[in-house]
C-alpha positions in Angstrom: 153.5 -90.9 -25.0 151.3 -88.7 -25.0 148.3 -88.3 -22.6 144.8 -88.8 -23.6 142.6 -85.5 -24.1 139.3 -84.3 -25.1 137.3 -81.3 -26.0 136.3 -82.0 -22.1 139.5 -83.3 -20.3 142.2 -81.3 -22.8 145.6 -81.5 -21.3 147.1 -78.1 -19.5 149.7 -76.0 -21.2 152.2 -76.6 -18.8 152.1 -80.7 -19.0 152.3 -79.9 -22.7 155.4 -78.1 -22.1 156.6 -80.7 -20.1 156.6 -83.8 -22.2 158.2 -81.9 -25.1 161.0 -81.2 -22.4 161.2 -84.9 -21.8 161.5 -85.9 -25.3 164.5 -83.2 -25.9 166.0 -84.8 -22.5 166.3 -88.1 -24.6 168.3 -86.6 -27.2 171.5 -86.8 -25.3 174.6 -84.4 -25.3 175.7 -83.7 -29.1 178.1 -81.6 -31.7 176.9 -79.0 -33.1 177.9 -77.3 -36.3 176.9 -73.3 -37.1 177.8 -70.0 -37.5 177.9 -67.1 -34.3 175.9 -64.9 -35.2 176.3 -62.4 -31.5 177.9 -63.3 -28.3 176.5 -61.4 -24.7 179.0 -62.3 -21.9 177.5 -61.7 -18.4 179.3 -62.1 -14.9 179.3 -66.2 -15.0 177.4 -67.2 -18.0 177.0 -66.6 -21.2 174.6 -66.1 -24.1 175.0 -67.0 -28.1 173.2 -66.7 -31.4 173.7 -70.1 -33.5 172.6 -69.9 -37.4 172.6 -72.6 -39.7 174.2 -71.8 -42.2 173.0 -73.4 -45.3 169.2 -72.0 -43.6 167.8 -69.1 -42.2 167.5 -71.0 -38.2 168.8 -70.2 -35.2 169.4 -71.3 -31.7 170.4 -69.5 -28.0 173.2 -71.3 -27.0 174.2 -71.0 -22.9 177.6 -71.6 -21.5 179.6 -70.8 -18.9 181.9 -68.0 -19.1 184.1 -70.6 -18.0 183.5 -72.7 -21.4 183.8 -69.4 -23.1 186.8 -67.9 -21.6 188.8 -70.9 -22.6 187.4 -70.4 -26.3 191.0 -69.3 -28.2 191.1 -66.5 -30.1 188.3 -65.2 -28.2 185.2 -65.9 -29.8 183.8 -63.3 -32.0 180.1 -62.9 -34.2 180.4 -64.5 -37.1 182.9 -66.9 -36.4 182.2 -70.6 -37.7 182.0 -72.9 -34.4 181.7 -76.7 -33.4 180.4 -76.7 -29.9 179.1 -80.3 -27.6 176.1 -79.0 -26.5 172.7 -80.5 -24.7 169.6 -79.3 -25.8 167.0 -78.1 -23.0 163.5 -77.4 -22.9 162.8 -74.0 -21.5 159.4 -75.1 -19.4 158.3 -71.9 -18.8 158.7 -69.7 -22.1 158.3 -72.9 -24.4 162.4 -72.3 -25.9 164.8 -74.5 -27.1 168.2 -73.9 -26.6 171.3 -75.6 -26.2 173.7 -75.7 -22.9 177.3 -76.5 -25.0 179.9 -78.0 -22.3 182.4 -76.8 -25.3 183.0 -74.9 -28.1 185.9 -74.8 -31.0 186.5 -72.5 -33.7 186.6 -74.7 -37.4 189.8 -75.0 -38.7 190.6 -73.8 -42.1 191.7 -77.5 -42.8 188.4 -78.3 -41.7 187.2 -75.8 -43.4 189.1 -77.0 -46.5 188.2 -80.7 -46.5 184.3 -79.3 -46.1 184.4 -77.4 -48.9 186.4 -80.2 -50.9 183.1 -82.8 -49.9 181.2 -80.1 -51.1 182.8 -79.6 -53.6 182.9 -83.8 -55.1 179.0 -84.1 -54.2 178.6 -81.4 -56.4 180.8 -81.9 -59.3 179.0 -85.8 -59.4 175.9 -84.0 -60.7 177.4 -81.9 -63.4 177.0 -79.0 -61.6 180.5 -77.9 -62.7 180.3 -79.4 -66.5 181.7 -77.5 -69.0 178.9 -78.3 -71.8 175.7 -77.5 -69.3 177.8 -73.2 -69.0 176.0 -70.5 -71.5 177.7 -68.1 -73.9 177.5 -64.8 -72.5 175.7 -62.5 -74.7 177.8 -60.7 -77.1 175.8 -56.8 -76.5 173.7 -57.0 -73.0 171.6 -54.1 -72.7 171.0 -54.3 -68.9 173.9 -55.8 -66.6 172.6 -56.7 -63.3 175.0 -56.9 -60.4 174.5 -58.4 -56.8 177.4 -56.6 -54.5 178.0 -55.3 -51.2 176.9 -51.8 -50.3 178.9 -48.7 -51.5 181.7 -51.8 -52.1 184.9 -51.1 -54.5 183.9 -54.3 -56.3 180.6 -52.5 -57.5 183.3 -50.1 -59.0 185.7 -51.9 -60.2 182.6 -53.7 -62.4 180.5 -50.5 -63.5 183.9 -48.3 -64.3 185.7 -50.3 -66.5 182.7 -51.5 -68.5 181.0 -48.2 -68.6 185.1 -47.0 -69.9 184.7 -50.0 -72.5 181.0 -49.5 -73.4 179.4 -46.0 -72.1 175.9 -47.0 -72.9 175.4 -50.1 -71.0 173.2 -49.9 -68.0 173.3 -51.9 -64.5 170.8 -52.7 -62.5 172.4 -52.9 -59.1 171.3 -55.3 -55.7 173.0 -54.4 -53.0 173.8 -56.3 -50.5 175.2 -58.9 -47.3 177.7 -60.5 -48.3 179.3 -61.9 -45.8 177.7 -62.6 -42.6 174.9 -65.0 -41.4 172.7 -63.3 -44.0 174.8 -63.4 -46.8 173.7 -66.8 -47.9 169.9 -65.8 -48.6 170.5 -62.1 -50.1 172.5 -63.3 -52.4 170.4 -65.9 -54.0 166.9 -63.7 -53.6 169.1 -61.0 -55.0 170.0 -63.2 -57.7 166.3 -64.7 -58.5 165.0 -60.9 -58.3 167.3 -60.2 -61.2 166.7 -63.2 -63.5 163.1 -62.3 -63.4 164.0 -59.5 -65.2 163.1 -59.8 -68.5 165.6 -57.2 -69.6 168.4 -58.3 -67.9 170.7 -60.4 -69.8 173.8 -61.1 -67.9 174.5 -61.4 -63.7 177.6 -60.4 -61.9 178.4 -61.8 -58.6 180.8 -59.3 -57.0 182.6 -59.5 -53.8 186.5 -58.0 -53.1 189.5 -60.3 -51.7 188.6 -61.4 -47.9 189.9 -64.7 -45.6 188.5 -67.9 -46.9 185.8 -67.4 -43.7 184.9 -64.1 -45.1 184.2 -65.6 -48.8 182.2 -68.8 -47.3 179.4 -67.5 -48.3 180.1 -67.7 -52.0 181.0 -72.0 -51.3 177.4 -72.3 -49.7 175.5 -75.2 -51.4 171.8 -73.3 -51.4 173.9 -70.4 -53.2 176.1 -73.4 -55.4 172.3 -74.6 -56.8 170.4 -71.2 -57.0 173.1 -70.1 -59.6 172.9 -73.3 -61.5 168.9 -72.8 -62.0 169.7 -69.6 -63.3 167.7 -69.1 -66.7 169.7 -65.5 -67.5 174.4 -66.4 -67.7 176.2 -65.8 -64.6 179.5 -64.2 -64.4 181.6 -64.7 -60.7 183.7 -62.5 -59.8 184.7 -63.1 -55.7 187.8 -62.0 -54.6 191.6 -62.5 -55.9 192.1 -64.9 -58.6 194.0 -67.0 -55.9 189.9 -67.5 -54.4 188.3 -70.0 -56.1 184.6 -70.2 -54.0 182.1 -73.0 -55.1 180.1 -70.3 -57.1 183.1 -69.9 -59.4 183.1 -73.2 -60.9 179.4 -73.4 -61.0 179.3 -69.8 -63.0 179.0 -70.1 -66.9 181.9 -67.9 -66.5 184.6 -67.0 -64.1 186.3 -63.3 -64.1 189.2 -63.3 -61.9 188.3 -60.3 -60.2 185.8 -57.6 -60.7 187.4 -55.9 -62.7 188.0 -58.2 -65.3 184.5 -58.8 -64.5 183.6 -55.3 -66.4 185.6 -56.2 -68.7 184.4 -60.0 -69.6 180.2 -58.2 -69.6 180.7 -55.8 -73.0 182.7 -55.7 -75.0 184.9 -52.1 -76.0 183.9 -49.8 -78.2 187.7 -49.0 -79.2 188.4 -52.1 -80.2 185.2 -53.1 -81.7 185.6 -49.6 -84.1 189.1 -51.0 -85.0 187.2 -54.3 -85.5 185.0 -53.2 -87.8 187.7 -50.7 -89.9 189.5 -54.2 -90.3 186.7 -56.2 -92.1 185.7 -53.0 -94.2 188.9 -52.8 -95.1 189.7 -56.7 -96.2 185.8 -56.1 -98.1 186.8 -53.4 -99.9 190.0 -55.2 -100.6 188.8 -58.0 -102.2 186.1 -56.1 -103.8 189.0 -54.5 -105.5 190.5 -57.9 -106.3 187.1 -59.3 -108.4 186.7 -56.3 -109.9 190.4 -56.5 -111.3 189.8 -60.3 -111.9 186.7 -59.8 -114.0 187.5 -57.0 -115.6 190.7 -58.9 -117.1 188.5 -61.8 -118.3 186.1 -59.3 -119.9 188.5 -57.8 -121.0 190.0 -61.2 -122.6 186.6 -62.1 -124.1 185.9 -58.6 -125.6 189.1 -59.1 -127.8 188.3 -62.6 -129.1 187.3 -62.2 -133.2 183.7 -63.6 -132.1 183.0 -60.3 -130.0 185.0 -58.0 -131.3 183.1 -58.3 -135.0 179.8 -60.2 -133.8 178.2 -59.1 -137.2 181.1 -61.0 -139.1 179.6 -64.6 -138.5 176.4 -63.4 -138.8 176.9 -62.5 -142.3 178.8 -65.3 -142.6 175.5 -67.4 -142.3 173.8 -65.6 -143.8 175.5 -65.8 -147.1 175.6 -69.7 -146.7 171.9 -69.4 -146.1 171.7 -67.1 -149.8 173.5 -70.0 -151.6 171.5 -72.6 -149.8 168.5 -70.8 -151.1 169.8 -70.5 -155.1 171.4 -73.9 -154.3 167.5 -74.9 -153.7 166.0 -72.4 -156.2 167.8 -73.8 -159.0 167.5 -77.4 -157.9 164.1 -76.7 -157.6 163.5 -75.4 -161.2 165.8 -77.9 -162.6 163.6 -80.7 -161.4 159.9 -78.5 -162.9 161.7 -78.2 -166.2 162.6 -82.2 -166.4 158.9 -82.6 -165.0 158.1 -80.6 -167.3 159.7 -82.3 -170.5 158.2 -85.4 -169.2 155.2 -84.4 -169.1 155.0 -83.0 -173.1 156.6 -86.5 -173.8 153.9 -88.5 -171.5 151.1 -85.7 -173.1 152.7 -86.9 -177.0 152.2 -90.6 -175.7 149.0 -90.3 -175.0 147.6 -88.4 -178.0 148.9 -91.1 -179.9 147.6 -94.3 -177.9 144.3 -92.4 -177.9 141.3 -93.3 -179.5 140.4 -90.1 -180.5 143.9 -89.9 -182.4 142.3 -93.0 -184.6 139.3 -91.2 -185.2 140.9 -88.1 -186.8 142.6 -90.4 -189.6 138.8 -91.1 -190.7 137.9 -94.1 -188.4 134.7 -94.1 -186.6 133.5 -95.8 -183.5 129.8 -98.0 -184.2 127.8 -98.9 -180.8 124.6 -100.7 -180.4 122.1 -98.7 -178.0 123.2 -100.7 -174.8 126.5 -99.2 -175.4 128.7 -101.5 -176.8 130.9 -101.2 -179.7 130.5 -103.8 -182.7 133.3 -105.5 -184.0 131.4 -108.2 -186.1 128.2 -107.4 -188.5 126.9 -110.2 -187.1 126.5 -108.5 -183.9 124.1 -106.7 -185.6 120.5 -106.8 -187.5 119.0 -105.6 -190.2 117.1 -102.3 -188.6 118.5 -102.6 -185.6 119.9 -98.6 -184.4 123.2 -98.2 -183.8 125.2 -95.1 -182.9 128.1 -94.5 -184.7 131.1 -91.7 -183.4 133.4 -90.1 -185.7 136.2 -87.3 -184.4 134.4 -84.4 -184.9 131.1 -85.9 -183.2 128.6 -88.7 -183.2 125.5 -89.3 -185.0 122.1 -92.6 -185.5 122.2 -94.4 -188.4 119.8 -98.3 -188.9 121.0 -101.2 -190.5 119.2 -101.9 -193.3 122.2 -104.9 -194.5 123.9 -107.3 -193.0 126.4 -109.7 -195.1 126.3 -113.2 -194.6 129.8 -114.4 -195.3 131.9 -114.9 -192.1 133.8 -112.7 -190.4 137.4 -113.0 -191.9 139.9 -112.5 -189.2 142.2 -109.3 -189.8 
């Protein structure tokens, strides 16, 4: 337990360092996995720097020359190892280190087994699923390239791409593609290119090598960084038989850097030929359509209705005129019949009219109130009456009324 302390009674640095050392000593001996960064050999002992391949963390390791010389083949920088060591705390400097008593190379079989376990885990998360892969742009304006410094992979990608499409532009990030800093440098370069809005596709390129040389491109952190990019990624690592995990996570896997140069841009010659072929097909289709429509139009124009369009109009005009003539004759005949009927009716009316009776010498006698007198008993002597004849009317006065009764006619 840490000792009690206060501003008035602080704990000395030596005590704090001693307590840290006591806690570290309780860990006991453990097996540690890492990559050797450097090896310094002395007369009776050796110093190593061991780095975590997935993080920028390193520890100093001390061991006897006997332990180091027992490693076969001879231990070199960038070698992947596991070692049996006891964590130690250097009291005076306040520094953590490992005291190793056994060092082993990580064999190819062990590396492959680890990579397979990592592949299965990442595949279960869906990082390699086909549905999450994005299509490459047809004609990218700027291609991002992550490659080694002055490497053949850079030359293969750039030259093949420009041979196919001379106008293509590259933004090149030269980084370490193997060794202790490869993962961090490649990841940082990938992030810089992904943040550039002009970069439309990113190529990760590296030449071939041994399994250990390509381990950086199977690192879990780099695989997740590739999956997280918004820009499509083309992986061109090693030769065709090399399949690092980045190949599975990338949107497109190219077998070689040369193949990547062919995949990221179209071939200007092929595209020109394709355009020419499409234009030819369009012209043929257009001519065929025009010929078909011309044939149809000629057939339509040969029909009588279109050969002499006024013939149909003349026929209809003659029919309309004939109907107008028939309508005129029918109307005149009807008017003539109506006029004859009117004459006959007028004659009958005139025959039956009281005026015709008056023309024959008859007269109509009316009292002053307008009533017609048809019986002598309807008037009295001295009464004024009106008499209407055929050509006028005059007044009279009754002077005498017969006393004899009226005789029925």
